[in-house]
PDB file of N, CA, C, O and CB in Angstrom:
ATOM      1  N   MET A   1     -13.167-162.445  11.816  1.00  0.00           N
ATOM      2  CA  MET A   1     -14.281-161.660  12.272  1.00  0.00           C
ATOM      3  C   MET A   1     -15.626-162.203  11.470  1.00  0.00           C
ATOM      4  O   MET A   1     -16.643-162.498  12.098  1.00  0.00           O
ATOM      5  CB  MET A   1     -13.964-160.042  11.997  1.00  0.00           C
ATOM      6  N   ILE A   2     -15.554-162.295  10.212  1.00  0.00           N
ATOM      7  CA  ILE A   2     -16.594-162.880   9.491  1.00  0.00           C
ATOM      8  C   ILE A   2     -16.200-164.153   8.768  1.00  0.00           C
ATOM      9  O   ILE A   2     -15.142-164.200   8.140  1.00  0.00           O
ATOM     10  CB  ILE A   2     -17.111-161.920   8.567  1.00  0.00           C
ATOM     11  N   ASP A   3     -17.042-165.205   8.843  1.00  0.00           N
ATOM     12  CA  ASP A   3     -16.614-166.467   8.272  1.00  0.00           C
ATOM     13  C   ASP A   3     -17.367-166.785   7.013  1.00  0.00           C
ATOM     14  O   ASP A   3     -18.273-166.078   6.571  1.00  0.00           O
ATOM     15  CB  ASP A   3     -16.784-167.576   9.261  1.00  0.00           C
ATOM     16  N   LEU A   4     -16.917-167.938   6.443  1.00  0.00           N
ATOM     17  CA  LEU A   4     -17.458-168.236   5.137  1.00  0.00           C
ATOM     18  C   LEU A   4     -18.897-168.531   5.215  1.00  0.00           C
ATOM     19  O   LEU A   4     -19.570-168.263   4.220  1.00  0.00           O
ATOM     20  CB  LEU A   4     -16.749-169.367   4.511  1.00  0.00           C
ATOM     21  N   GLU A   5     -19.490-169.059   6.280  1.00  0.00           N
ATOM     22  CA  GLU A   5     -20.815-169.325   6.420  1.00  0.00           C
ATOM     23  C   GLU A   5     -21.783-168.004   6.436  1.00  0.00           C
ATOM     24  O   GLU A   5     -22.889-167.967   5.896  1.00  0.00           O
ATOM     25  CB  GLU A   5     -20.935-170.124   7.661  1.00  0.00           C
ATOM     26  N   GLN A   6     -21.232-167.032   7.081  1.00  0.00           N
ATOM     27  CA  GLN A   6     -21.784-165.740   7.019  1.00  0.00           C
ATOM     28  C   GLN A   6     -21.835-164.948   5.703  1.00  0.00           C
ATOM     29  O   GLN A   6     -22.768-164.212   5.382  1.00  0.00           O
ATOM     30  CB  GLN A   6     -21.107-165.012   7.912  1.00  0.00           C
ATOM     31  N   VAL A   7     -20.775-165.171   5.006  1.00  0.00           N
ATOM     32  CA  VAL A   7     -20.750-164.711   3.549  1.00  0.00           C
ATOM     33  C   VAL A   7     -21.794-165.406   2.700  1.00  0.00           C
ATOM     34  O   VAL A   7     -22.532-164.788   1.932  1.00  0.00           O
ATOM     35  CB  VAL A   7     -19.355-164.973   2.909  1.00  0.00           C
ATOM     36  N   GLN A   8     -21.822-166.720   2.873  1.00  0.00           N
ATOM     37  CA  GLN A   8     -22.764-167.461   2.209  1.00  0.00           C
ATOM     38  C   GLN A   8     -24.202-167.026   2.552  1.00  0.00           C
ATOM     39  O   GLN A   8     -25.002-166.897   1.625  1.00  0.00           O
ATOM     40  CB  GLN A   8     -22.542-168.862   2.506  1.00  0.00           C
ATOM     41  N   LYS A   9     -24.588-166.788   3.835  1.00  0.00           N
ATOM     42  CA  LYS A   9     -25.899-166.300   4.158  1.00  0.00           C
ATOM     43  C   LYS A   9     -26.249-164.973   3.646  1.00  0.00           C
ATOM     44  O   LYS A   9     -27.392-164.715   3.268  1.00  0.00           O
ATOM     45  CB  LYS A   9     -26.060-166.283   5.532  1.00  0.00           C
ATOM     46  N   VAL A  10     -25.186-164.037   3.623  1.00  0.00           N
ATOM     47  CA  VAL A  10     -25.529-162.719   3.054  1.00  0.00           C
ATOM     48  C   VAL A  10     -25.744-162.924   1.547  1.00  0.00           C
ATOM     49  O   VAL A  10     -26.717-162.398   1.007  1.00  0.00           O
ATOM     50  CB  VAL A  10     -24.382-161.631   3.339  1.00  0.00           C
ATOM     51  N   ALA A  11     -24.905-163.639   0.874  1.00  0.00           N
ATOM     52  CA  ALA A  11     -25.042-163.789  -0.473  1.00  0.00           C
ATOM     53  C   ALA A  11     -26.483-164.509  -0.885  1.00  0.00           C
ATOM     54  O   ALA A  11     -27.043-164.235  -1.946  1.00  0.00           O
ATOM     55  CB  ALA A  11     -23.813-164.583  -0.946  1.00  0.00           C
ATOM     56  N   LEU A  12     -26.959-165.353  -0.034  1.00  0.00           N
ATOM     57  CA  LEU A  12     -28.295-165.888  -0.253  1.00  0.00           C
ATOM     58  C   LEU A  12     -29.507-164.901  -0.069  1.00  0.00           C
ATOM     59  O   LEU A  12     -30.495-164.885  -0.803  1.00  0.00           O
ATOM     60  CB  LEU A  12     -28.467-167.023   0.670  1.00  0.00           C
ATOM     61  N   LEU A  13     -29.297-164.091   0.998  1.00  0.00           N
ATOM     62  CA  LEU A  13     -30.369-162.992   1.269  1.00  0.00           C
ATOM     63  C   LEU A  13     -30.351-162.049   0.137  1.00  0.00           C
ATOM     64  O   LEU A  13     -31.408-161.583  -0.290  1.00  0.00           O
ATOM     65  CB  LEU A  13     -30.115-162.173   2.636  1.00  0.00           C
ATOM     66  N   ALA A  14     -29.080-161.709  -0.428  1.00  0.00           N
ATOM     67  CA  ALA A  14     -28.947-160.733  -1.538  1.00  0.00           C
ATOM     68  C   ALA A  14     -29.223-161.335  -2.787  1.00  0.00           C
ATOM     69  O   ALA A  14     -29.213-160.619  -3.788  1.00  0.00           O
ATOM     70  CB  ALA A  14     -27.622-160.130  -1.604  1.00  0.00           C
ATOM     71  N   ARG A  15     -29.508-162.739  -2.896  1.00  0.00           N
ATOM     72  CA  ARG A  15     -29.717-163.372  -4.068  1.00  0.00           C
ATOM     73  C   ARG A  15     -28.572-163.159  -5.199  1.00  0.00           C
ATOM     74  O   ARG A  15     -28.730-162.800  -6.366  1.00  0.00           O
ATOM     75  CB  ARG A  15     -31.017-162.927  -4.520  1.00  0.00           C
ATOM     76  N   LEU A  16     -27.408-163.475  -4.535  1.00  0.00           N
ATOM     77  CA  LEU A  16     -26.165-163.335  -5.426  1.00  0.00           C
ATOM     78  C   LEU A  16     -25.544-164.838  -5.559  1.00  0.00           C
ATOM     79  O   LEU A  16     -25.481-165.547  -4.555  1.00  0.00           O
ATOM     80  CB  LEU A  16     -25.003-162.217  -4.720  1.00  0.00           C
ATOM     81  N   GLU A  17     -25.147-165.244  -6.666  1.00  0.00           N
ATOM     82  CA  GLU A  17     -24.598-166.434  -6.943  1.00  0.00           C
ATOM     83  C   GLU A  17     -22.989-166.252  -6.938  1.00  0.00           C
ATOM     84  O   GLU A  17     -22.450-165.719  -7.909  1.00  0.00           O
ATOM     85  CB  GLU A  17     -25.183-166.947  -8.277  1.00  0.00           C
ATOM     86  N   LEU A  18     -22.269-166.678  -5.887  1.00  0.00           N
ATOM     87  CA  LEU A  18     -20.912-166.492  -5.786  1.00  0.00           C
ATOM     88  C   LEU A  18     -20.279-167.789  -5.998  1.00  0.00           C
ATOM     89  O   LEU A  18     -20.846-168.822  -5.642  1.00  0.00           O
ATOM     90  CB  LEU A  18     -20.538-165.891  -4.519  1.00  0.00           C
ATOM     91  N   SER A  19     -19.083-167.791  -6.585  1.00  0.00           N
ATOM     92  CA  SER A  19     -18.300-168.942  -6.858  1.00  0.00           C
ATOM     93  C   SER A  19     -17.439-169.177  -5.577  1.00  0.00           C
ATOM     94  O   SER A  19     -17.143-168.282  -4.786  1.00  0.00           O
ATOM     95  CB  SER A  19     -17.425-168.748  -8.176  1.00  0.00           C
ATOM     96  N   PRO A  20     -17.084-170.442  -5.471  1.00  0.00           N
ATOM     97  CA  PRO A  20     -16.265-170.617  -4.129  1.00  0.00           C
ATOM     98  C   PRO A  20     -15.002-169.733  -4.121  1.00  0.00           C
ATOM     99  O   PRO A  20     -14.572-169.397  -3.017  1.00  0.00           O
ATOM    100  CB  PRO A  20     -15.791-172.179  -3.922  1.00  0.00           C
ATOM    101  N   GLU A  21     -14.395-169.342  -5.174  1.00  0.00           N
ATOM    102  CA  GLU A  21     -13.305-168.263  -5.100  1.00  0.00           C
ATOM    103  C   GLU A  21     -13.767-167.008  -4.646  1.00  0.00           C
ATOM    104  O   GLU A  21     -13.170-166.378  -3.773  1.00  0.00           O
ATOM    105  CB  GLU A  21     -12.667-168.020  -6.391  1.00  0.00           C
ATOM    106  N   GLU A  22     -14.946-166.557  -5.272  1.00  0.00           N
ATOM    107  CA  GLU A  22     -15.490-165.293  -4.739  1.00  0.00           C
ATOM    108  C   GLU A  22     -15.912-165.289  -3.261  1.00  0.00           C
ATOM    109  O   GLU A  22     -15.693-164.315  -2.540  1.00  0.00           O
ATOM    110  CB  GLU A  22     -16.658-164.913  -5.545  1.00  0.00           C
ATOM    111  N   GLU A  23     -16.539-166.433  -2.820  1.00  0.00           N
ATOM    112  CA  GLU A  23     -16.763-166.436  -1.332  1.00  0.00           C
ATOM    113  C   GLU A  23     -15.497-166.284  -0.555  1.00  0.00           C
ATOM    114  O   GLU A  23     -15.509-165.510   0.402  1.00  0.00           O
ATOM    115  CB  GLU A  23     -17.441-167.719  -0.889  1.00  0.00           C
ATOM    116  N   GLN A  24     -14.401-166.938  -0.858  1.00  0.00           N
ATOM    117  CA  GLN A  24     -13.195-166.759  -0.188  1.00  0.00           C
ATOM    118  C   GLN A  24     -12.688-165.350  -0.292  1.00  0.00           C
ATOM    119  O   GLN A  24     -12.245-164.816   0.725  1.00  0.00           O
ATOM    120  CB  GLN A  24     -12.225-167.689  -0.688  1.00  0.00           C
ATOM    121  N   GLN A  25     -12.713-164.722  -1.400  1.00  0.00           N
ATOM    122  CA  GLN A  25     -12.255-163.359  -1.568  1.00  0.00           C
ATOM    123  C   GLN A  25     -13.179-162.354  -0.785  1.00  0.00           C
ATOM    124  O   GLN A  25     -12.731-161.361  -0.212  1.00  0.00           O
ATOM    125  CB  GLN A  25     -12.215-163.009  -3.088  1.00  0.00           C
ATOM    126  N   PHE A  26     -14.470-162.692  -0.812  1.00  0.00           N
ATOM    127  CA  PHE A  26     -15.364-161.643   0.056  1.00  0.00           C
ATOM    128  C   PHE A  26     -15.248-161.935   1.586  1.00  0.00           C
ATOM    129  O   PHE A  26     -15.394-161.011   2.386  1.00  0.00           O
ATOM    130  CB  PHE A  26     -17.018-161.745  -0.359  1.00  0.00           C
ATOM    131  N   THR A  27     -15.005-163.125   1.975  1.00  0.00           N
ATOM    132  CA  THR A  27     -14.726-163.325   3.301  1.00  0.00           C
ATOM    133  C   THR A  27     -13.565-162.542   3.883  1.00  0.00           C
ATOM    134  O   THR A  27     -13.694-161.943   4.950  1.00  0.00           O
ATOM    135  CB  THR A  27     -14.522-164.666   3.477  1.00  0.00           C
ATOM    136  N   GLY A  28     -12.410-162.540   3.181  1.00  0.00           N
ATOM    137  CA  GLY A  28     -11.382-161.683   3.490  1.00  0.00           C
ATOM    138  C   GLY A  28     -11.587-160.168   3.509  1.00  0.00           C
ATOM    139  O   GLY A  28     -11.256-159.441   4.445  1.00  0.00           O
ATOM    140  N   GLN A  29     -12.212-159.744   2.289  1.00  0.00           N
ATOM    141  CA  GLN A  29     -12.567-158.307   2.114  1.00  0.00           C
ATOM    142  C   GLN A  29     -13.468-157.805   3.270  1.00  0.00           C
ATOM    143  O   GLN A  29     -13.232-156.737   3.835  1.00  0.00           O
ATOM    144  CB  GLN A  29     -13.300-158.094   0.738  1.00  0.00           C
ATOM    145  N   LEU A  30     -14.429-158.544   3.579  1.00  0.00           N
ATOM    146  CA  LEU A  30     -15.503-158.187   4.524  1.00  0.00           C
ATOM    147  C   LEU A  30     -14.859-158.146   5.960  1.00  0.00           C
ATOM    148  O   LEU A  30     -15.122-157.264   6.777  1.00  0.00           O
ATOM    149  CB  LEU A  30     -16.738-159.260   4.444  1.00  0.00           C
ATOM    150  N   SER A  31     -14.091-159.067   6.161  1.00  0.00           N
ATOM    151  CA  SER A  31     -13.291-159.051   7.467  1.00  0.00           C
ATOM    152  C   SER A  31     -12.501-157.822   7.701  1.00  0.00           C
ATOM    153  O   SER A  31     -12.555-157.186   8.753  1.00  0.00           O
ATOM    154  CB  SER A  31     -12.330-160.199   7.518  1.00  0.00           C
ATOM    155  N   ARG A  32     -11.750-157.502   6.662  1.00  0.00           N
ATOM    156  CA  ARG A  32     -10.952-156.326   6.710  1.00  0.00           C
ATOM    157  C   ARG A  32     -11.676-155.041   6.895  1.00  0.00           C
ATOM    158  O   ARG A  32     -11.294-154.167   7.673  1.00  0.00           O
ATOM    159  CB  ARG A  32     -10.197-156.247   5.542  1.00  0.00           C
ATOM    160  N   ILE A  33     -12.864-154.952   6.060  1.00  0.00           N
ATOM    161  CA  ILE A  33     -13.737-153.827   6.390  1.00  0.00           C
ATOM    162  C   ILE A  33     -14.397-153.641   7.799  1.00  0.00           C
ATOM    163  O   ILE A  33     -14.532-152.533   8.317  1.00  0.00           O
ATOM    164  CB  ILE A  33     -14.763-153.878   5.477  1.00  0.00           C
ATOM    165  N   LEU A  34     -14.781-154.772   8.353  1.00  0.00           N
ATOM    166  CA  LEU A  34     -15.371-154.687   9.663  1.00  0.00           C
ATOM    167  C   LEU A  34     -14.183-154.436  10.694  1.00  0.00           C
ATOM    168  O   LEU A  34     -14.461-153.789  11.704  1.00  0.00           O
ATOM    169  CB  LEU A  34     -16.206-156.036   9.996  1.00  0.00           C
ATOM    170  N   GLU A  35     -12.900-154.889  10.522  1.00  0.00           N
ATOM    171  CA  GLU A  35     -12.015-154.577  11.433  1.00  0.00           C
ATOM    172  C   GLU A  35     -11.567-153.011  11.374  1.00  0.00           C
ATOM    173  O   GLU A  35     -11.180-152.423  12.383  1.00  0.00           O
ATOM    174  CB  GLU A  35     -10.912-155.515  11.256  1.00  0.00           C
ATOM    175  N   TYR A  36     -11.652-152.440  10.192  1.00  0.00           N
ATOM    176  CA  TYR A  36     -11.545-150.962  10.103  1.00  0.00           C
ATOM    177  C   TYR A  36     -12.499-150.188  10.739  1.00  0.00           C
ATOM    178  O   TYR A  36     -12.172-149.156  11.324  1.00  0.00           O
ATOM    179  CB  TYR A  36     -11.557-150.550   8.840  1.00  0.00           C
ATOM    180  N   VAL A  37     -13.858-150.648  10.679  1.00  0.00           N
ATOM    181  CA  VAL A  37     -14.942-149.862  11.240  1.00  0.00           C
ATOM    182  C   VAL A  37     -14.707-150.095  12.853  1.00  0.00           C
ATOM    183  O   VAL A  37     -14.951-149.195  13.657  1.00  0.00           O
ATOM    184  CB  VAL A  37     -16.499-150.385  10.647  1.00  0.00           C
ATOM    185  N   GLU A  38     -14.241-151.305  13.228  1.00  0.00           N
ATOM    186  CA  GLU A  38     -14.108-151.486  14.587  1.00  0.00           C
ATOM    187  C   GLU A  38     -12.826-150.395  15.088  1.00  0.00           C
ATOM    188  O   GLU A  38     -12.897-149.801  16.164  1.00  0.00           O
ATOM    189  CB  GLU A  38     -13.808-153.156  14.868  1.00  0.00           C
ATOM    190  N   GLN A  39     -11.851-150.261  14.295  1.00  0.00           N
ATOM    191  CA  GLN A  39     -10.919-149.393  14.634  1.00  0.00           C
ATOM    192  C   GLN A  39     -11.475-147.879  14.816  1.00  0.00           C
ATOM    193  O   GLN A  39     -11.098-147.154  15.737  1.00  0.00           O
ATOM    194  CB  GLN A  39      -9.882-149.509  13.623  1.00  0.00           C
ATOM    195  N   LEU A  40     -12.389-147.498  13.857  1.00  0.00           N
ATOM    196  CA  LEU A  40     -13.002-146.131  13.815  1.00  0.00           C
ATOM    197  C   LEU A  40     -13.831-145.952  15.169  1.00  0.00           C
ATOM    198  O   LEU A  40     -13.903-144.869  15.751  1.00  0.00           O
ATOM    199  CB  LEU A  40     -13.984-145.954  12.463  1.00  0.00           C
ATOM    200  N   SER A  41     -14.445-147.114  15.606  1.00  0.00           N
ATOM    201  CA  SER A  41     -15.307-146.871  16.748  1.00  0.00           C
ATOM    202  C   SER A  41     -14.395-146.548  18.007  1.00  0.00           C
ATOM    203  O   SER A  41     -14.936-146.199  19.056  1.00  0.00           O
ATOM    204  CB  SER A  41     -16.255-148.147  17.008  1.00  0.00           C
ATOM    205  N   GLU A  42     -13.233-146.645  17.927  1.00  0.00           N
ATOM    206  CA  GLU A  42     -12.289-146.368  19.059  1.00  0.00           C
ATOM    207  C   GLU A  42     -12.038-144.806  19.175  1.00  0.00           C
ATOM    208  O   GLU A  42     -11.595-144.302  20.207  1.00  0.00           O
ATOM    209  CB  GLU A  42     -10.877-147.156  18.821  1.00  0.00           C
ATOM    210  N   LEU A  43     -12.334-144.129  18.115  1.00  0.00           N
ATOM    211  CA  LEU A  43     -11.952-142.749  18.130  1.00  0.00           C
ATOM    212  C   LEU A  43     -13.087-141.920  19.076  1.00  0.00           C
ATOM    213  O   LEU A  43     -14.271-142.247  19.160  1.00  0.00           O
ATOM    214  CB  LEU A  43     -11.875-142.192  16.531  1.00  0.00           C
ATOM    215  N   ASP A  44     -12.503-140.856  19.717  1.00  0.00           N
ATOM    216  CA  ASP A  44     -13.214-140.066  20.489  1.00  0.00           C
ATOM    217  C   ASP A  44     -14.036-138.992  19.659  1.00  0.00           C
ATOM    218  O   ASP A  44     -13.464-138.014  19.178  1.00  0.00           O
ATOM    219  CB  ASP A  44     -12.309-139.486  21.442  1.00  0.00           C
ATOM    220  N   THR A  45     -15.270-139.187  19.523  1.00  0.00           N
ATOM    221  CA  THR A  45     -16.103-138.243  18.685  1.00  0.00           C
ATOM    222  C   THR A  45     -17.124-137.421  19.474  1.00  0.00           C
ATOM    223  O   THR A  45     -18.106-136.892  18.952  1.00  0.00           O
ATOM    224  CB  THR A  45     -16.860-139.033  17.619  1.00  0.00           C
ATOM    225  N   ALA A  46     -16.822-137.356  20.741  1.00  0.00           N
ATOM    226  CA  ALA A  46     -17.697-136.546  21.698  1.00  0.00           C
ATOM    227  C   ALA A  46     -17.880-135.086  21.267  1.00  0.00           C
ATOM    228  O   ALA A  46     -18.950-134.498  21.423  1.00  0.00           O
ATOM    229  CB  ALA A  46     -17.078-136.553  23.133  1.00  0.00           C
ATOM    230  N   ASN A  47     -16.833-134.545  20.739  1.00  0.00           N
ATOM    231  CA  ASN A  47     -17.012-133.020  20.357  1.00  0.00           C
ATOM    232  C   ASN A  47     -17.139-132.792  18.989  1.00  0.00           C
ATOM    233  O   ASN A  47     -16.890-131.678  18.529  1.00  0.00           O
ATOM    234  CB  ASN A  47     -15.880-132.162  20.792  1.00  0.00           C
ATOM    235  N   VAL A  48     -17.551-133.858  18.180  1.00  0.00           N
ATOM    236  CA  VAL A  48     -17.598-133.673  16.736  1.00  0.00           C
ATOM    237  C   VAL A  48     -19.152-133.666  16.281  1.00  0.00           C
ATOM    238  O   VAL A  48     -19.911-134.615  16.475  1.00  0.00           O
ATOM    239  CB  VAL A  48     -16.741-134.867  15.995  1.00  0.00           C
ATOM    240  N   GLU A  49     -19.467-132.593  15.720  1.00  0.00           N
ATOM    241  CA  GLU A  49     -20.872-132.524  15.175  1.00  0.00           C
ATOM    242  C   GLU A  49     -21.226-133.468  14.134  1.00  0.00           C
ATOM    243  O   GLU A  49     -20.475-133.788  13.213  1.00  0.00           O
ATOM    244  CB  GLU A  49     -21.137-131.235  14.640  1.00  0.00           C
ATOM    245  N   PRO A  50     -22.538-133.952  14.341  1.00  0.00           N
ATOM    246  CA  PRO A  50     -22.823-134.968  13.181  1.00  0.00           C
ATOM    247  C   PRO A  50     -23.030-134.241  11.883  1.00  0.00           C
ATOM    248  O   PRO A  50     -23.464-133.089  11.876  1.00  0.00           O
ATOM    249  CB  PRO A  50     -24.134-135.862  13.467  1.00  0.00           C
ATOM    250  N   THR A  51     -22.725-134.893  10.780  1.00  0.00           N
ATOM    251  CA  THR A  51     -22.987-134.310   9.463  1.00  0.00           C
ATOM    252  C   THR A  51     -23.567-135.356   8.524  1.00  0.00           C
ATOM    253  O   THR A  51     -23.514-136.563   8.761  1.00  0.00           O
ATOM    254  CB  THR A  51     -21.700-133.715   8.866  1.00  0.00           C
ATOM    255  N   THR A  52     -24.108-134.836   7.474  1.00  0.00           N
ATOM    256  CA  THR A  52     -24.840-135.642   6.550  1.00  0.00           C
ATOM    257  C   THR A  52     -23.743-136.034   5.395  1.00  0.00           C
ATOM    258  O   THR A  52     -23.899-137.038   4.700  1.00  0.00           O
ATOM    259  CB  THR A  52     -26.180-134.805   5.969  1.00  0.00           C
ATOM    260  N   ARG A  53     -22.595-135.135   5.246  1.00  0.00           N
ATOM    261  CA  ARG A  53     -21.642-135.295   4.266  1.00  0.00           C
ATOM    262  C   ARG A  53     -20.287-134.847   4.676  1.00  0.00           C
ATOM    263  O   ARG A  53     -20.187-134.186   5.710  1.00  0.00           O
ATOM    264  CB  ARG A  53     -22.051-134.627   3.113  1.00  0.00           C
ATOM    265  N   ALA A  54     -19.249-135.133   3.986  1.00  0.00           N
ATOM    266  CA  ALA A  54     -17.869-134.774   4.384  1.00  0.00           C
ATOM    267  C   ALA A  54     -17.611-133.473   4.108  1.00  0.00           C
ATOM    268  O   ALA A  54     -16.914-132.785   4.854  1.00  0.00           O
ATOM    269  CB  ALA A  54     -16.864-135.556   3.767  1.00  0.00           C
ATOM    270  N   ILE A  55     -18.187-132.999   2.944  1.00  0.00           N
ATOM    271  CA  ILE A  55     -17.957-131.517   2.527  1.00  0.00           C
ATOM    272  C   ILE A  55     -19.181-130.860   2.164  1.00  0.00           C
ATOM    273  O   ILE A  55     -20.071-131.429   1.533  1.00  0.00           O
ATOM    274  CB  ILE A  55     -17.012-131.376   1.343  1.00  0.00           C
ATOM    275  N   GLU A  56     -19.241-129.557   2.591  1.00  0.00           N
ATOM    276  CA  GLU A  56     -20.617-128.986   2.345  1.00  0.00           C
ATOM    277  C   GLU A  56     -20.797-128.657   0.927  1.00  0.00           C
ATOM    278  O   GLU A  56     -19.812-128.284   0.290  1.00  0.00           O
ATOM    279  CB  GLU A  56     -20.876-127.730   3.177  1.00  0.00           C
ATOM    280  N   LEU A  57     -22.012-128.757   0.326  1.00  0.00           N
ATOM    281  CA  LEU A  57     -22.280-128.555  -0.976  1.00  0.00           C
ATOM    282  C   LEU A  57     -23.352-127.511  -1.120  1.00  0.00           C
ATOM    283  O   LEU A  57     -24.321-127.525  -0.360  1.00  0.00           O
ATOM    284  CB  LEU A  57     -22.628-129.796  -1.600  1.00  0.00           C
ATOM    285  N   ASN A  58     -23.219-126.603  -2.069  1.00  0.00           N
ATOM    286  CA  ASN A  58     -24.251-125.627  -2.204  1.00  0.00           C
ATOM    287  C   ASN A  58     -24.622-125.654  -3.715  1.00  0.00           C
ATOM    288  O   ASN A  58     -23.715-125.723  -4.543  1.00  0.00           O
ATOM    289  CB  ASN A  58     -23.777-124.180  -1.691  1.00  0.00           C
ATOM    290  N   ASN A  59     -25.945-125.600  -4.107  1.00  0.00           N
ATOM    291  CA  ASN A  59     -26.439-125.324  -5.472  1.00  0.00           C
ATOM    292  C   ASN A  59     -26.065-123.852  -5.983  1.00  0.00           C
ATOM    293  O   ASN A  59     -26.211-122.832  -5.310  1.00  0.00           O
ATOM    294  CB  ASN A  59     -28.009-125.518  -5.487  1.00  0.00           C
ATOM    295  N   ILE A  60     -25.633-123.904  -7.098  1.00  0.00           N
ATOM    296  CA  ILE A  60     -25.648-122.555  -7.621  1.00  0.00           C
ATOM    297  C   ILE A  60     -26.783-122.172  -8.541  1.00  0.00           C
ATOM    298  O   ILE A  60     -26.882-122.781  -9.606  1.00  0.00           O
ATOM    299  CB  ILE A  60     -24.435-122.333  -8.310  1.00  0.00           C
ATOM    300  N   THR A  61     -27.549-121.333  -8.271  1.00  0.00           N
ATOM    301  CA  THR A  61     -28.884-121.013  -8.963  1.00  0.00           C
ATOM    302  C   THR A  61     -28.986-119.660  -9.308  1.00  0.00           C
ATOM    303  O   THR A  61     -28.261-118.856  -8.723  1.00  0.00           O
ATOM    304  CB  THR A  61     -30.069-121.336  -8.135  1.00  0.00           C
ATOM    305  N   ARG A  62     -29.766-119.287 -10.158  1.00  0.00           N
ATOM    306  CA  ARG A  62     -30.011-117.988 -10.541  1.00  0.00           C
ATOM    307  C   ARG A  62     -31.175-117.416  -9.900  1.00  0.00           C
ATOM    308  O   ARG A  62     -32.058-118.198  -9.545  1.00  0.00           O
ATOM    309  CB  ARG A  62     -30.134-117.911 -11.905  1.00  0.00           C
ATOM    310  N   PRO A  63     -31.320-116.161  -9.691  1.00  0.00           N
ATOM    311  CA  PRO A  63     -32.637-115.647  -9.159  1.00  0.00           C
ATOM    312  C   PRO A  63     -33.798-115.944  -9.887  1.00  0.00           C
ATOM    313  O   PRO A  63     -33.680-115.855 -11.109  1.00  0.00           O
ATOM    314  CB  PRO A  63     -32.631-114.276  -9.038  1.00  0.00           C
ATOM    315  N   ASP A  64     -34.866-116.267  -9.452  1.00  0.00           N
ATOM    316  CA  ASP A  64     -36.172-116.639 -10.106  1.00  0.00           C
ATOM    317  C   ASP A  64     -36.847-115.228 -10.444  1.00  0.00           C
ATOM    318  O   ASP A  64     -37.399-114.520  -9.602  1.00  0.00           O
ATOM    319  CB  ASP A  64     -37.159-117.611  -9.074  1.00  0.00           C
ATOM    320  N   ALA A  65     -36.732-114.956 -11.680  1.00  0.00           N
ATOM    321  CA  ALA A  65     -37.350-113.689 -12.133  1.00  0.00           C
ATOM    322  C   ALA A  65     -38.113-113.910 -13.418  1.00  0.00           C
ATOM    323  O   ALA A  65     -37.759-114.731 -14.265  1.00  0.00           O
ATOM    324  CB  ALA A  65     -36.283-112.588 -12.338  1.00  0.00           C
ATOM    325  N   LEU A  66     -39.222-113.104 -13.524  1.00  0.00           N
ATOM    326  CA  LEU A  66     -40.223-113.195 -14.692  1.00  0.00           C
ATOM    327  C   LEU A  66     -39.477-112.411 -15.845  1.00  0.00           C
ATOM    328  O   LEU A  66     -38.914-111.328 -15.686  1.00  0.00           O
ATOM    329  CB  LEU A  66     -41.790-112.491 -14.315  1.00  0.00           C
ATOM    330  N   GLU A  67     -39.555-113.096 -16.993  1.00  0.00           N
ATOM    331  CA  GLU A  67     -39.039-112.512 -18.208  1.00  0.00           C
ATOM    332  C   GLU A  67     -39.872-112.942 -19.344  1.00  0.00           C
ATOM    333  O   GLU A  67     -40.353-114.071 -19.430  1.00  0.00           O
ATOM    334  CB  GLU A  67     -37.604-112.879 -18.439  1.00  0.00           C
ATOM    335  N   PRO A  68     -40.046-111.887 -20.320  1.00  0.00           N
ATOM    336  CA  PRO A  68     -40.862-112.191 -21.522  1.00  0.00           C
ATOM    337  C   PRO A  68     -40.118-113.380 -22.349  1.00  0.00           C
ATOM    338  O   PRO A  68     -38.904-113.556 -22.253  1.00  0.00           O
ATOM    339  CB  PRO A  68     -41.040-110.806 -22.456  1.00  0.00           C
ATOM    340  N   PHE A  69     -40.921-114.143 -23.130  1.00  0.00           N
ATOM    341  CA  PHE A  69     -40.354-115.189 -23.793  1.00  0.00           C
ATOM    342  C   PHE A  69     -40.425-114.990 -25.319  1.00  0.00           C
ATOM    343  O   PHE A  69     -41.367-115.377 -26.009  1.00  0.00           O
ATOM    344  CB  PHE A  69     -41.002-116.423 -23.367  1.00  0.00           C
ATOM    345  N   GLY A  70     -39.474-114.430 -25.717  1.00  0.00           N
ATOM    346  CA  GLY A  70     -39.331-114.127 -27.285  1.00  0.00           C
ATOM    347  C   GLY A  70     -40.606-113.764 -27.935  1.00  0.00           C
ATOM    348  O   GLY A  70     -41.251-112.813 -27.494  1.00  0.00           O
ATOM    349  N   ASP A  71     -41.032-114.467 -28.980  1.00  0.00           N
ATOM    350  CA  ASP A  71     -42.129-114.122 -30.005  1.00  0.00           C
ATOM    351  C   ASP A  71     -43.368-114.656 -29.525  1.00  0.00           C
ATOM    352  O   ASP A  71     -44.336-114.669 -30.285  1.00  0.00           O
ATOM    353  CB  ASP A  71     -41.860-114.685 -31.437  1.00  0.00           C
ATOM    354  N   ARG A  72     -43.464-115.128 -28.278  1.00  0.00           N
ATOM    355  CA  ARG A  72     -44.772-115.753 -27.802  1.00  0.00           C
ATOM    356  C   ARG A  72     -45.904-114.670 -27.625  1.00  0.00           C
ATOM    357  O   ARG A  72     -45.637-113.593 -27.092  1.00  0.00           O
ATOM    358  CB  ARG A  72     -44.538-116.514 -26.389  1.00  0.00           C
ATOM    359  N   LYS A  73     -47.053-114.938 -28.036  1.00  0.00           N
ATOM    360  CA  LYS A  73     -48.164-114.002 -27.848  1.00  0.00           C
ATOM    361  C   LYS A  73     -48.761-114.172 -26.417  1.00  0.00           C
ATOM    362  O   LYS A  73     -48.903-115.324 -26.008  1.00  0.00           O
ATOM    363  CB  LYS A  73     -49.272-114.239 -28.951  1.00  0.00           C
ATOM    364  N   PRO A  74     -49.089-113.229 -25.698  1.00  0.00           N
ATOM    365  CA  PRO A  74     -49.598-113.320 -24.295  1.00  0.00           C
ATOM    366  C   PRO A  74     -51.117-113.955 -24.501  1.00  0.00           C
ATOM    367  O   PRO A  74     -51.787-113.698 -25.501  1.00  0.00           O
ATOM    368  CB  PRO A  74     -49.597-111.725 -23.494  1.00  0.00           C
ATOM    369  N   CYS A  75     -51.510-114.696 -23.581  1.00  0.00           N
ATOM    370  CA  CYS A  75     -52.792-115.217 -23.389  1.00  0.00           C
ATOM    371  C   CYS A  75     -53.859-114.212 -23.195  1.00  0.00           C
ATOM    372  O   CYS A  75     -55.022-114.573 -23.018  1.00  0.00           O
ATOM    373  CB  CYS A  75     -52.772-116.083 -22.310  1.00  0.00           C
TER     374      CYS A  75
END
C-alpha cells in the first residue's frame, strides 16, 4: 500500500532523519495502518451521528458566587 519511496518523501517533508532500518519499519507499520483505515471505510455509518470524541466529557465546576476574602480591606 505504501512503499519505501513514499516513506522517504514523508520523512523529508517532516524533516525526519530515518535510518534504513527505520524506513523499512515505518513502511510496514504505515501500510498496516492504511489497510486498517481502508477496512473502517467499509463500515455502514449512515445512521451514526458525527461526534468530536468517543466519550462525552463534562467539566465539574462550582457555582460562581461572590464571597469575601479573609482579612482584605475593601477598596
